[in-house]
N, C-alpha and C positions, 0 to 999 in steps of 0.2 A: 471324439474323447477318448482320452486316456483310461483305462479299465485297470486300476490298481487293488488288486485282491490278496496281495500278497501277505503275509502277516506283518512283515516291518513296513509296508505301506500303511496300513491300516492304526497299529500298534505299538506304544514305548512299552516294551518288555521289561524296563527299569521301573514300570510304576505298576507292577503285582507280585506276589510272594510266590505265584504260581507259574512264573518264566518256564520252568523245563519241562510244562504239559506241552508245549509246543516244539519242543526238539524232534527232529526228524520229519516236522511237517512243514506242506507248502502252502496249505490254504488253511484258514484259521479254524474254519469249522471241524477240521480232523481231530482237534483236540477235544472237541464235545462228549466224545466216548473214554477220553482219560480222564476226566474230571473226577470222578470217587477216586479211584488209582490214587490220582496224584494227591489229593488232599489227606488221603491214609497217610501216605509217604510223608509229606510235609509235615503233618500232624505229629507225627513220632521224633520230629526233629526240635520241635520246638521248647524253648525256654519256660520253665516253671515259674521262673523269675518274672515272667512276661506274659503267661497264658496260663488260664485255668482251664482244665480238662472236667467237662460239665458231663455228666449223662454219659452216652454211648458215642465215642469218636467225635465229640463236639469240643473245639477248642475256642476259647473264649480270650481277647487280649484283656490285661486288666483294667487298662485305661479305655475300654470301648464301653458305650452306654448302652443296656439292654433292657428293655422295658419289663418289667415283671407282667406284663400280657403277652409279650413275644412268643411265638412258639417257634422252638427251631430242634429239627431234626437232623440225626446225622447221615453221611459224614459232614462237616462243615468247620470253616476258620472265619473267625469274625475279628479281621485284622486291627493294629491298635488305633486308637480314637474315632474306631466307626462307632454308629448310632444306628441301634434297631428299636425303632418307636412300637407305639401302641400297638396291640396285635398284628403285627407283622407274621406272616406266615413262612417260615423257611422248609420247604419240604425237604430238603437233603441235598447232597451234593454240591453244597453252593461257597464260594470265598467271597467273603465280603471285604474288599478292599479297604486300606487306609485310609479314616477319613470320609468313608462313604455313609451313606444315608439310605436307611431301608426304613421306609416310611410306614403309617398307621395302613392298615389292611392291604400291603402290599406282599405280593407271595413271589418267590422265589425257586426255581426247580433247576437242577443242574445246569447251574452258570457260573460265570466268573465274572465279579464286578472290580474292575482294574482301581486303583486309588482314587478317590475323589468324587467317585460316580453318585449320582443321587438319582433315586427312584422313590421318591419323597410321599407319593398321595396314590391310592388305589391303584397301582401296577401291577401287572401280570408278567413276568420276566420269567420265561421257560426255555432251556435247551439254549442258551444265547451266550454272547460273550461282548461286555460292553466295556470299552476303553477310556483311557484315562480322565477326568472330570465329564464325561458323556453326561447327560440329562435327559430324564425323560418327564415331560410335564403330567400333569394331575391325569390321571385318566388313561393315559398312555398305554399300550401293550404290545407284545409282541405275541403272535400267533405261530404257535411250533409243530401244527399237523395239519398238512391240507384237506380239505373236506371231503376229495376221495381216496384220502388215503395213500396214496401213491410215493413214492420217493419222492424227495425236497430235490429241484435242480434250482441252480444259481442262473437267473437270465441276464446278461449283461446287455441285451439289445443287440450284440454282434452274435454271441454263442449262448448257447446253454451247458451249463456243467455239472454232470452228475454227481450228486453226493453221495449216492449211496446210503442217505438217511431221511428215516420215516418221521424223525421229530429232529426238528432245526427252524429256530426261530429267526434270531437275528443277529449280524453282527455291525456293533456301531462303534467306528474308528475314534480316535481322540477328539475330545470336545466337541461331540456333536451334541446338536439340542434338537430334541422331539418334542413337540408341541401338545398342546392337553388333547387327548382323547383321540389321538392318531392311532392307528393300527398298524403295526409292521409284519407284514404276510410271510409265511415260511420261506426261509430262503433269502432275505432282504440283507443287503450289505448298503452300508452307508459309510462314505468317504469321510475322512478327518476335516473337522472345521466345518461343517454342513448344519444347516438349519430344516427341519422341517417344520411346515406351516400345521397349525392347530388341525384338527378335524381333516387329517390325511388318511389315504387308505395307501399304503407305499409297498411297492412290490420290486423286486428284480435289484438292480446296482443304481446306488445312487451316488454322482462323482464328488470327490471331495473339492471343498470348498464353496460349495454350491447352495442356492436355495431353492428347497423343493416346494412349491406352491400347489401342483396337482400333478394327476398321471399326465405325460406329456407336456408338462410347464416348467421345467427346471432352469435356472439362471444360475449363471456365474456372481458371487459375490461382488457386488461394485457395478452389476448391471441389471438393475431390476427394473 
């Protein structure tokens, strides 16, 4: 099994306004502690013709659709043509990419959603990065803190990589599909173009181009 954990193995950096947050990083989770600072840096450069600054350090593209019942705490950037729906709760340090959808009762905290990401129904996404066109089905969540409160490790099946992070949810590569009511446990990495079955409990590394049926049962697409 080839293990692809590096940034360019998982993510197309052309598909986020926050590409520079990864500068100098080897693994994508190393950028999690930089999100707040990067939003403030980007926000100061955004055109007033394209973005409105709302409240304290919240920038919303004029072409974005934000429901009046949504709550957005800064710092946050809602990019062009994004949609933030009824009762969405953005707690802060969030980048919502171009054309992305944040759905009803979805909660975000310290995240980067690349362009065209969809978290449209009752999702919790915390301390996570979701790649281009990734999608989380209704009720799917990231769990970002271990129950014993120890630091999160990434388990590839061959080694455990220490992240040094107490809070780290998941990294989804580009075009990942997560089925309804699945839980992505702390330190989950899902490679590009992979599908996660509904009602899954995912932990560790799932290779690109796979179908995750359950723990211990992962197959390549085309070999079901």
